[in-house]
N, CA, C and O atoms as a DFTB+ gen file, in Angstrom:
500 C
 N C O
     1  1       0.840      -1.169       0.000
     2  2       0.000       0.000       0.000
     3  2       0.891       1.239       0.000
     4  3       1.784       1.382       0.835
     5  1       0.628       2.138      -0.961
     6  2       1.363       3.399      -1.005
     7  2       0.900       4.306       0.126
     8  3      -0.286       4.356       0.451
     9  1       1.834       5.010       0.709
    10  2       1.512       5.948       1.792
    11  2       1.500       7.365       1.230
    12  3       2.283       7.698       0.340
    13  1       0.613       8.185       1.754
    14  2       0.592       9.610       1.430
    15  2       0.803      10.366       2.733
    16  3       0.423       9.905       3.809
    17  1       1.408      11.520       2.613
    18  2       1.587      12.299       3.830
    19  2       0.323      13.127       4.101
    20  3      -0.543      13.264       3.237
    21  1       0.243      13.664       5.298
    22  2      -0.953      14.390       5.717
    23  2      -1.211      15.599       4.827
    24  3      -2.362      15.913       4.525
    25  1      -0.156      16.273       4.410
    26  2      -0.309      17.453       3.545
    27  2      -0.975      17.065       2.222
    28  3      -1.809      17.812       1.710
    29  1      -0.614      15.902       1.664
    30  2      -1.253      15.441       0.430
    31  2      -2.726      15.133       0.667
    32  3      -3.571      15.489      -0.153
    33  1      -3.041      14.476       1.775
    34  2      -4.427      14.178       2.102
    35  2      -5.245      15.462       2.224
    36  3      -6.391      15.514       1.779
    37  1      -4.660      16.492       2.823
    38  2      -5.371      17.754       3.017
    39  2      -5.716      18.444       1.706
    40  3      -6.558      19.342       1.694
    41  1      -5.094      18.052       0.610
    42  2      -5.401      18.641      -0.696
    43  2      -6.781      18.223      -1.191
    44  3      -7.381      18.916      -2.013
    45  1      -7.289      17.090      -0.695
    46  2      -8.620      16.646      -1.106
    47  2      -9.679      17.507      -0.431
    48  3      -9.644      17.721       0.780
    49  1     -10.618      17.995      -1.231
    50  2     -11.743      18.758      -0.698
    51  2     -12.951      17.817      -0.716
    52  3     -13.573      17.596      -1.755
    53  1     -13.266      17.270       0.461
    54  2     -14.363      16.315       0.589
    55  2     -15.531      17.043       1.248
    56  3     -15.394      17.610       2.332
    57  1     -16.674      17.019       0.578
    58  2     -17.861      17.724       1.077
    59  2     -19.064      16.802       1.088
    60  3     -19.127      15.824       0.344
    61  1     -20.011      17.129       1.940
    62  2     -21.293      16.422       1.967
    63  2     -22.249      17.154       1.030
    64  3     -22.394      18.374       1.092
    65  1     -22.893      16.382       0.166
    66  2     -23.860      16.954      -0.764
    67  2     -25.112      16.100      -0.823
    68  3     -25.086      14.909      -0.513
    69  1     -26.207      16.725      -1.225
    70  2     -27.472      16.015      -1.386
    71  2     -27.695      15.703      -2.852
    72  3     -27.581      16.583      -3.705
    73  1     -28.015      14.444      -3.148
    74  2     -28.314      14.039      -4.525
    75  2     -29.703      14.575      -4.870
    76  3     -30.714      14.106      -4.347
    77  1     -29.730      15.564      -5.760
    78  2     -30.978      16.202      -6.181
    79  2     -31.686      15.333      -7.214
    80  3     -32.905      15.166      -7.168
    81  1     -30.913      14.781      -8.146
    82  2     -31.489      13.885      -9.148
    83  2     -30.452      12.851      -9.545
    84  3     -29.247      13.078      -9.429
    85  1     -30.939      11.718     -10.015
    86  2     -30.072      10.633     -10.466
    87  2     -30.741       9.969     -11.658
    88  3     -31.951       9.744     -11.663
    89  1     -29.935       9.658     -12.671
    90  2     -30.468       8.995     -13.862
    91  2     -29.379       8.155     -14.503
    92  3     -28.189       8.379     -14.283
    93  1     -29.802       7.191     -15.293
    94  2     -28.864       6.368     -16.043
    95  2     -28.889       6.865     -17.479
    96  3     -29.914       6.750     -18.151
    97  1     -27.766       7.423     -17.970
    98  2     -27.736       7.875     -19.367
    99  2     -27.960       6.704     -20.324
   100  3     -27.568       5.575     -20.027
   101  1     -28.593       6.972     -21.475
   102  2     -28.863       5.923     -22.456
   103  2     -27.600       5.195     -22.889
   104  3     -27.640       3.995     -23.159
   105  1     -26.484       5.902     -22.957
   106  2     -25.234       5.322     -23.444
   107  2     -24.503       4.505     -22.384
   108  3     -23.548       3.796     -22.702
   109  1     -24.938       4.596     -21.133
   110  2     -24.173       4.021     -20.033
   111  2     -24.399       2.530     -19.853
   112  3     -25.523       2.038     -19.960
   113  1     -23.327       1.828     -19.580
   114  2     -23.421       0.426     -19.172
   115  2     -22.912       0.258     -17.737
   116  3     -22.848      -0.858     -17.222
   117  1     -22.546       1.387     -17.088
   118  2     -21.944       1.284     -15.755
   119  2     -22.288       2.455     -14.840
   120  3     -22.555       2.246     -13.656
   121  1     -22.289       3.684     -15.362
   122  2     -22.391       4.856     -14.492
   123  2     -23.801       5.448     -14.430
   124  3     -24.611       5.317     -15.347
   125  1     -24.041       6.101     -13.301
   126  2     -25.254       6.862     -13.085
   127  2     -24.851       8.343     -13.054
   128  3     -23.802       8.701     -12.518
   129  1     -25.688       9.182     -13.629
   130  2     -25.435      10.630     -13.653
   131  2     -26.204      11.273     -12.497
   132  3     -27.427      11.164     -12.407
   133  1     -25.463      11.938     -11.625
   134  2     -26.053      12.567     -10.450
   135  2     -25.966      14.085     -10.549
   136  3     -24.968      14.622     -11.029
   137  1     -26.990      14.761     -10.106
   138  2     -26.916      16.201      -9.858
   139  2     -26.873      16.336      -8.352
   140  3     -27.768      15.867      -7.649
   141  1     -25.812      16.988      -7.852
   142  2     -25.559      17.045      -6.415
   143  2     -25.526      18.495      -5.954
   144  3     -24.815      19.319      -6.529
   145  1     -26.298      18.806      -4.913
   146  2     -26.273      20.136      -4.291
   147  2     -25.167      20.131      -3.253
   148  3     -25.232      19.404      -2.262
   149  1     -24.146      20.953      -3.489
   150  2     -22.994      21.038      -2.588
   151  2     -22.960      22.365      -1.832
   152  3     -21.899      22.817      -1.402
   153  1     -24.117      22.976      -1.675
   154  2     -24.222      24.195      -0.870
   155  2     -23.943      25.461      -1.652
   156  3     -23.598      25.424      -2.834
   157  1     -24.102      26.602      -0.957
   158  2     -23.973      27.914      -1.596
   159  2     -22.597      28.171      -2.185
   160  3     -22.489      28.732      -3.275
   161  1     -21.550      27.774      -1.487
   162  2     -20.185      28.057      -1.936
   163  2     -19.860      27.372      -3.266
   164  3     -19.202      27.968      -4.119
   165  1     -20.311      26.137      -3.451
   166  2     -19.968      25.355      -4.642
   167  2     -21.133      25.275      -5.624
   168  3     -20.919      25.332      -6.835
   169  1     -22.341      25.145      -5.133
   170  2     -23.511      25.027      -5.997
   171  2     -23.770      23.589      -6.401
   172  3     -23.302      22.653      -5.753
   173  1     -24.522      23.426      -7.484
   174  2     -24.821      22.080      -7.977
   175  2     -23.727      21.612      -8.914
   176  3     -23.172      22.401      -9.679
   177  1     -23.422      20.332      -8.853
   178  2     -22.425      19.708      -9.723
   179  2     -23.017      18.448     -10.333
   180  3     -23.879      17.792      -9.747
   181  1     -22.526      18.126     -11.534
   182  2     -22.827      16.851     -12.162
   183  2     -21.698      15.898     -11.815
   184  3     -20.527      16.186     -12.062
   185  1     -22.057      14.771     -11.246
   186  2     -21.057      13.778     -10.848
   187  2     -21.543      12.406     -11.316
   188  3     -22.675      12.009     -11.042
   189  1     -20.678      11.695     -12.020
   190  2     -20.995      10.347     -12.476
   191  2     -20.419       9.351     -11.479
   192  3     -19.310       9.530     -10.975
   193  1     -21.188       8.294     -11.201
   194  2     -20.752       7.279     -10.242
   195  2     -21.062       5.892     -10.798
   196  3     -22.148       5.653     -11.326
   197  1     -20.098       4.983     -10.673
   198  2     -20.243       3.620     -11.185
   199  2     -21.040       2.728     -10.251
   200  3     -20.512       1.775      -9.677
   201  1     -22.316       3.048     -10.107
   202  2     -23.150       2.338      -9.127
   203  2     -24.429       1.752      -9.719
   204  3     -25.224       1.161      -8.989
   205  1     -24.646       1.902     -11.031
   206  2     -25.966       1.594     -11.593
   207  2     -26.379       0.123     -11.509
   208  3     -27.572      -0.174     -11.559
   209  1     -25.436      -0.792     -11.383
   210  2     -25.803      -2.203     -11.281
   211  2     -26.151      -2.621      -9.850
   212  3     -26.546      -3.760      -9.600
   213  1     -25.997      -1.682      -8.921
   214  2     -26.217      -2.004      -7.516
   215  2     -27.268      -1.113      -6.853
   216  3     -27.816      -1.469      -5.810
   217  1     -27.548       0.044      -7.456
   218  2     -28.527       0.988      -6.907
   219  2     -29.404       1.519      -8.028
   220  3     -28.977       1.600      -9.180
   221  1     -30.628       1.877      -7.683
   222  2     -31.543       2.533      -8.610
   223  2     -31.495       4.028      -8.308
   224  3     -31.174       4.417      -7.185
   225  1     -31.810       4.874      -9.294
   226  2     -31.819       6.317      -9.024
   227  2     -32.639       6.696      -7.796
   228  3     -32.221       7.547      -7.011
   229  1     -33.802       6.072      -7.624
   230  2     -34.652       6.433      -6.482
   231  2     -34.044       6.015      -5.141
   232  3     -34.453       6.523      -4.097
   233  1     -33.078       5.101      -5.157
   234  2     -32.406       4.692      -3.918
   235  2     -31.552       5.813      -3.327
   236  3     -31.357       5.881      -2.114
   237  1     -31.043       6.693      -4.198
   238  2     -30.092       7.694      -3.700
   239  2     -30.585       9.131      -3.797
   240  3     -29.974      10.027      -3.213
   241  1     -31.680       9.374      -4.523
   242  2     -32.211      10.736      -4.595
   243  2     -32.601      11.206      -3.204
   244  3     -33.280      10.502      -2.457
   245  1     -32.154      12.417      -2.873
   246  2     -32.451      12.992      -1.564
   247  2     -31.475      12.593      -0.475
   248  3     -31.566      13.101       0.642
   249  1     -30.548      11.701      -0.768
   250  2     -29.574      11.245       0.238
   251  2     -28.389      12.197       0.310
   252  3     -27.966      12.768      -0.695
   253  1     -27.861      12.356       1.528
   254  2     -26.624      13.107       1.723
   255  2     -25.463      12.120       1.716
   256  3     -25.459      11.138       2.458
   257  1     -24.470      12.402       0.856
   258  2     -23.329      11.519       0.673
   259  2     -22.054      12.347       0.574
   260  3     -22.123      13.543       0.290
   261  1     -20.885      11.737       0.802
   262  2     -19.625      12.468       0.670
   263  2     -19.104      12.427      -0.778
   264  3     -19.190      11.406      -1.461
   265  1     -18.568      13.559      -1.215
   266  2     -18.020      13.708      -2.562
   267  2     -16.682      14.435      -2.506
   268  3     -16.504      15.358      -1.712
   269  1     -15.746      14.020      -3.348
   270  2     -14.509      14.779      -3.553
   271  2     -14.826      15.794      -4.640
   272  3     -15.232      15.420      -5.741
   273  1     -14.644      17.076      -4.339
   274  2     -15.115      18.118      -5.261
   275  2     -14.003      18.876      -5.972
   276  3     -14.289      19.741      -6.800
   277  1     -12.736      18.573      -5.672
   278  2     -11.666      19.334      -6.322
   279  2     -10.828      18.485      -7.279
   280  3      -9.644      18.759      -7.478
   281  1     -11.436      17.459      -7.871
   282  2     -10.764      16.705      -8.922
   283  2     -10.928      17.439     -10.249
   284  3     -11.892      18.182     -10.432
   285  1      -9.995      17.234     -11.172
   286  2     -10.163      17.791     -12.507
   287  2     -11.387      17.146     -13.147
   288  3     -11.600      15.944     -12.985
   289  1     -12.204      17.925     -13.878
   290  2     -13.364      17.332     -14.550
   291  2     -12.926      16.234     -15.524
   292  3     -11.869      16.325     -16.148
   293  1     -13.758      15.200     -15.639
   294  2     -13.455      14.084     -16.527
   295  2     -14.605      13.916     -17.516
   296  3     -15.763      13.815     -17.110
   297  1     -14.292      13.884     -18.816
   298  2     -15.312      13.698     -19.856
   299  2     -15.905      12.299     -19.739
   300  3     -15.190      11.308     -19.590
   301  1     -17.230      12.248     -19.812
   302  2     -17.948      10.982     -19.669
   303  2     -18.919      10.823     -20.833
   304  3     -19.716      11.722     -21.102
   305  1     -18.858       9.704     -21.516
   306  2     -19.828       9.370     -22.544
   307  2     -19.726      10.209     -23.799
   308  3     -18.906      11.123     -23.879
   309  1     -20.564       9.898     -24.787
   310  2     -20.492      10.550     -26.096
   311  2     -21.173      11.915     -26.166
   312  3     -21.036      12.619     -27.166
   313  1     -21.899      12.293     -25.126
   314  2     -22.664      13.543     -25.168
   315  2     -21.871      14.749     -24.673
   316  3     -22.393      15.864     -24.652
   317  1     -20.628      14.542     -24.279
   318  2     -19.796      15.658     -23.847
   319  2     -20.021      16.087     -22.412
   320  3     -19.606      17.180     -22.026
   321  1     -20.671      15.251     -21.611
   322  2     -20.843      15.563     -20.197
   323  2     -19.521      15.392     -19.462
   324  3     -18.675      14.594     -19.866
   325  1     -19.351      16.136     -18.396
   326  2     -18.166      16.019     -17.557
   327  2     -18.583      15.675     -16.135
   328  3     -19.573      16.192     -15.617
   329  1     -17.811      14.795     -15.517
   330  2     -17.996      14.523     -14.099
   331  2     -17.171      15.562     -13.347
   332  3     -15.975      15.715     -13.595
   333  1     -17.819      16.273     -12.426
   334  2     -17.187      17.373     -11.705
   335  2     -16.893      17.000     -10.260
   336  3     -16.968      17.845      -9.369
   337  1     -16.560      15.739     -10.030
   338  2     -16.242      15.271      -8.695
   339  2     -16.326      13.765      -8.652
   340  3     -16.463      13.108      -9.683
   341  1     -16.241      13.213      -7.433
   342  2     -16.293      11.764      -7.263
   343  2     -17.035      11.429      -5.977
   344  3     -16.754      11.983      -4.914
   345  1     -17.994      10.506      -6.098
   346  2     -18.690      10.015      -4.910
   347  2     -17.755       9.071      -4.161
   348  3     -17.047       8.280      -4.785
   349  1     -17.745       9.142      -2.862
   350  2     -16.942       8.229      -2.055
   351  2     -17.811       7.052      -1.631
   352  3     -18.976       7.225      -1.274
   353  1     -17.235       5.858      -1.674
   354  2     -17.957       4.643      -1.274
   355  2     -16.951       3.620      -0.777
   356  3     -15.777       3.639      -1.147
   357  1     -17.432       2.745       0.056
   358  2     -16.635       1.588       0.465
   359  2     -16.873       0.489      -0.562
   360  3     -17.770       0.606      -1.398
   361  1     -16.079      -0.575      -0.508
   362  2     -16.329      -1.720      -1.378
   363  2     -16.492      -2.959      -0.520
   364  3     -15.883      -3.103       0.540
   365  1     -17.340      -3.848      -1.022
   366  2     -17.593      -5.103      -0.318
   367  2     -17.517      -6.232      -1.347
   368  3     -18.064      -6.122      -2.444
   369  1     -16.842      -7.303      -0.987
   370  2     -16.730      -8.457      -1.884
   371  2     -18.105      -9.063      -2.133
   372  3     -18.915      -9.207      -1.217
   373  1     -18.351      -9.413      -3.390
   374  2     -19.589     -10.115      -3.738
   375  2     -19.465     -11.586      -3.346
   376  3     -18.363     -12.133      -3.340
   377  1     -20.573     -12.221      -3.024
   378  2     -20.545     -13.649      -2.690
   379  2     -20.083     -14.477      -3.877
   380  3     -19.378     -15.473      -3.717
   381  1     -20.494     -14.051      -5.086
   382  2     -20.013     -14.703      -6.297
   383  2     -19.788     -13.627      -7.351
   384  3     -20.507     -12.628      -7.372
   385  1     -18.793     -13.814      -8.233
   386  2     -18.519     -12.810      -9.259
   387  2     -19.742     -12.534     -10.125
   388  3     -20.601     -13.396     -10.311
   389  1     -19.799     -11.313     -10.650
   390  2     -20.916     -10.862     -11.476
   391  2     -20.344     -10.410     -12.814
   392  3     -19.365      -9.664     -12.840
   393  1     -20.931     -10.841     -13.919
   394  2     -20.482     -10.405     -15.238
   395  2     -21.279      -9.172     -15.650
   396  3     -22.509      -9.196     -15.672
   397  1     -20.570      -8.102     -15.974
   398  2     -21.195      -6.896     -16.510
   399  2     -20.538      -6.671     -17.859
   400  3     -19.394      -6.224     -17.944
   401  1     -21.274      -6.986     -18.906
   402  2     -20.690      -6.976     -20.241
   403  2     -19.604      -8.030     -20.300
   404  3     -19.849      -9.205     -20.027
   405  1     -18.412      -7.608     -20.657
   406  2     -17.257      -8.514     -20.747
   407  2     -16.440      -8.543     -19.456
   408  3     -15.464      -9.284     -19.346
   409  1     -16.847      -7.733     -18.485
   410  2     -16.046      -7.561     -17.265
   411  2     -16.582      -8.394     -16.104
   412  3     -17.783      -8.414     -15.838
   413  1     -15.669      -9.079     -15.420
   414  2     -16.039      -9.806     -14.212
   415  2     -15.860      -8.869     -13.019
   416  3     -14.770      -8.350     -12.781
   417  1     -16.933      -8.665     -12.284
   418  2     -16.928      -7.751     -11.137
   419  2     -16.913      -8.577      -9.866
   420  3     -17.715      -9.496      -9.702
   421  1     -15.989      -8.244      -8.961
   422  2     -15.825      -9.000      -7.719
   423  2     -16.305      -8.253      -6.485
   424  3     -16.463      -8.843      -5.417
   425  1     -16.540      -6.932      -6.636
   426  2     -16.929      -6.101      -5.494
   427  2     -18.130      -5.242      -5.854
   428  3     -18.410      -4.987      -7.025
   429  1     -18.827      -4.804      -4.818
   430  2     -19.914      -3.851      -5.019
   431  2     -19.636      -2.608      -4.182
   432  3     -18.999      -2.690      -3.132
   433  1     -20.117      -1.453      -4.650
   434  2     -19.965      -0.240      -3.849
   435  2     -20.979      -0.221      -2.708
   436  3     -22.127      -0.635      -2.867
   437  1     -20.532       0.264      -1.564
   438  2     -21.415       0.459      -0.410
   439  2     -21.353       1.950      -0.093
   440  3     -20.294       2.480       0.243
   441  1     -22.489       2.612      -0.203
   442  2     -22.518       4.057      -0.038
   443  2     -22.316       4.461       1.412
   444  3     -22.769       3.782       2.333
   445  1     -21.632       5.573       1.595
   446  2     -21.378       6.145       2.923
   447  2     -22.405       7.236       3.166
   448  3     -22.805       7.925       2.228
   449  1     -22.832       7.403       4.389
   450  2     -23.789       8.465       4.688
   451  2     -23.458       9.095       6.031
   452  3     -22.621       8.596       6.783
   453  1     -24.130      10.197       6.313
   454  2     -23.947      10.879       7.590
   455  2     -25.053      10.426       8.551
   456  3     -26.155      10.086       8.119
   457  1     -24.756      10.424       9.835
   458  2     -25.752      10.003      10.825
   459  2     -26.795      11.083      11.099
   460  3     -27.921      10.784      11.494
   461  1     -26.406      12.351      10.884
   462  2     -27.328      13.473      11.055
   463  2     -27.281      14.324       9.801
   464  3     -26.250      14.390       9.131
   465  1     -28.381      14.971       9.482
   466  2     -28.393      15.888       8.351
   467  2     -27.494      17.078       8.681
   468  3     -27.549      17.627       9.782
   469  1     -26.666      17.465       7.711
   470  2     -25.787      18.623       7.852
   471  2     -26.031      19.534       6.660
   472  3     -26.577      19.084       5.653
   473  1     -25.641      20.812       6.744
   474  2     -25.802      21.691       5.590
   475  2     -25.014      21.167       4.395
   476  3     -23.878      20.718       4.547
   477  1     -25.619      21.224       3.196
   478  2     -24.891      20.832       2.000
   479  2     -23.638      21.674       1.870
   480  3     -23.663      22.881       2.108
   481  1     -22.537      21.029       1.491
   482  2     -21.261      21.705       1.372
   483  2     -20.389      21.581       2.606
   484  3     -19.253      22.055       2.612
   485  1     -20.913      20.938       3.670
   486  2     -20.122      20.754       4.883
   487  2     -18.847      19.970       4.554
   488  3     -18.898      18.942       3.877
   489  1     -17.697      20.471       5.044
   490  2     -16.423      19.808       4.795
   491  2     -16.268      18.563       5.668
   492  3     -16.677      18.535       6.829
   493  1     -15.667      17.541       5.074
   494  2     -15.318      16.336       5.814
   495  2     -13.847      16.480       6.207
   496  3     -12.996      16.738       5.356
   497  1     -13.556      16.316       7.471
   498  2     -12.174      16.502       7.947
   499  2     -11.681      15.246       8.582
   500  3     -10.542      15.195       9.046
């Protein structure tokens, strides 16, 4: 396991945001497109997350989840959308491997949440 120093870790801007909407793009075989409210300072962001085989859009709409918000935007799909952050999740081994297209998947994402509602945009420290 590679080690990072504390100063490098502090470069990550992790915030709590509320999923305002979630949908599976027609072109997607893996990702869900989320609109996330990250509070007044940041506003709403589009964030793609590789969770569509394990969660439905209605499972996460309205949920508060942690997101890394200072990653460089990444182009997603043929429509020119960009992911403007990354949802944080734990991983859990599947009881048996799952085939998604040509790929064998051994783990599933487990979403992280807060125990109490906090203002959108709250920093995770």
